[in-house]
C-alpha positions as CSV (number, residue, x, y, z in Angstrom):
1,M,-90.4,10.8,-116.5
2,V,-90.1,12.2,-113.0
3,L,-92.6,14.5,-111.2
4,I,-91.6,16.9,-108.4
5,A,-94.5,18.7,-106.7
6,R,-94.6,21.3,-104.1
7,A,-97.6,23.3,-102.8
8,N,-97.4,27.0,-103.5
9,E,-99.2,29.9,-101.8
10,G,-101.4,30.8,-104.8
11,D,-104.4,29.4,-106.6
12,L,-102.5,28.6,-109.8
13,T,-100.7,25.4,-110.7
14,R,-97.4,26.2,-112.4
15,V,-95.5,23.6,-114.5
16,G,-91.9,23.5,-115.5
17,V,-90.4,21.0,-118.0
18,V,-86.8,19.9,-118.0
19,A,-84.9,17.5,-120.3
20,G,-81.2,16.8,-119.6
21,R,-78.5,15.7,-122.0
22,A,-79.1,12.1,-121.2
23,V,-82.4,12.3,-123.2
24,G,-80.5,13.0,-126.4
25,S,-79.5,15.7,-128.8
26,A,-81.0,19.2,-128.6
27,V,-83.6,18.4,-131.2
28,T,-84.6,15.3,-129.2
29,R,-84.7,17.2,-125.9
30,N,-86.9,19.9,-127.3
31,R,-89.3,17.3,-128.8
32,A,-89.5,15.6,-125.4
33,K,-90.3,18.9,-123.7
34,R,-92.9,19.7,-126.3
35,V,-94.6,16.4,-125.8
36,L,-94.6,16.8,-122.0
37,R,-96.0,20.3,-122.2
38,T,-98.8,19.1,-124.6
39,A,-99.6,16.2,-122.4
40,M,-99.8,18.4,-119.3
41,R,-101.9,20.9,-121.1
42,S,-104.5,18.2,-121.9
43,L,-104.6,17.1,-118.3
44,H,-104.4,20.6,-116.7
45,G,-108.1,20.8,-116.0
46,S,-108.1,17.7,-113.9
47,V,-105.1,18.8,-111.7
48,R,-105.6,20.4,-108.3
49,S,-104.7,24.1,-108.2
50,G,-102.1,25.6,-105.9
51,W,-99.1,23.5,-106.9
52,D,-95.7,24.0,-108.5
53,L,-94.8,21.0,-110.7
54,V,-91.5,20.1,-112.4
55,L,-91.6,17.4,-115.0
56,I,-88.2,15.8,-115.8
57,A,-88.0,13.9,-119.1
58,R,-86.0,10.7,-119.2
59,A,-84.4,8.9,-122.1
60,P,-87.3,6.6,-123.3
61,L,-89.7,9.5,-123.6
62,P,-88.9,10.8,-127.1
63,S,-89.5,7.3,-128.6
64,S,-92.8,6.9,-126.8
65,E,-96.2,7.4,-128.3
66,Y,-98.2,10.4,-127.1
67,S,-100.9,8.3,-125.5
68,E,-98.3,6.5,-123.5
69,V,-96.9,9.8,-122.2
70,V,-100.4,11.0,-121.2
71,E,-101.1,7.7,-119.4
72,A,-97.7,7.8,-117.6
73,L,-98.2,11.5,-116.6
74,L,-101.7,10.8,-115.3
75,A,-100.4,7.9,-113.3
76,L,-97.7,10.1,-111.7
77,L,-100.3,12.8,-110.9
78,R,-102.6,10.3,-109.3
79,R,-99.7,8.8,-107.3
80,A,-98.9,12.3,-106.0
81,G,-102.6,12.9,-105.2
82,L,-102.9,15.8,-107.5
83,V,-105.8,14.6,-109.7
84,L,-109.2,16.0,-108.9
85,A,-111.8,13.4,-108.0
86,S,-114.5,13.2,-110.7
């Protein structure tokens, strides 16, 4: 997956999820987006506020386990410096 982050002027962190045709059929793309949304929801409390995030699903995502998706998303957020220190 790909993460695009940009600071916004508010106190909320907004998240958008995209899956292109390269990911697969419509059913596969929708599943990939659902998995990404659920993974982000589970990590939302540990993400800094005031950011607009776009998550772009890539082809291997639909066949990945949920735990792998959460780990990969957490790694991307850490790399972008968006995870709150705890």
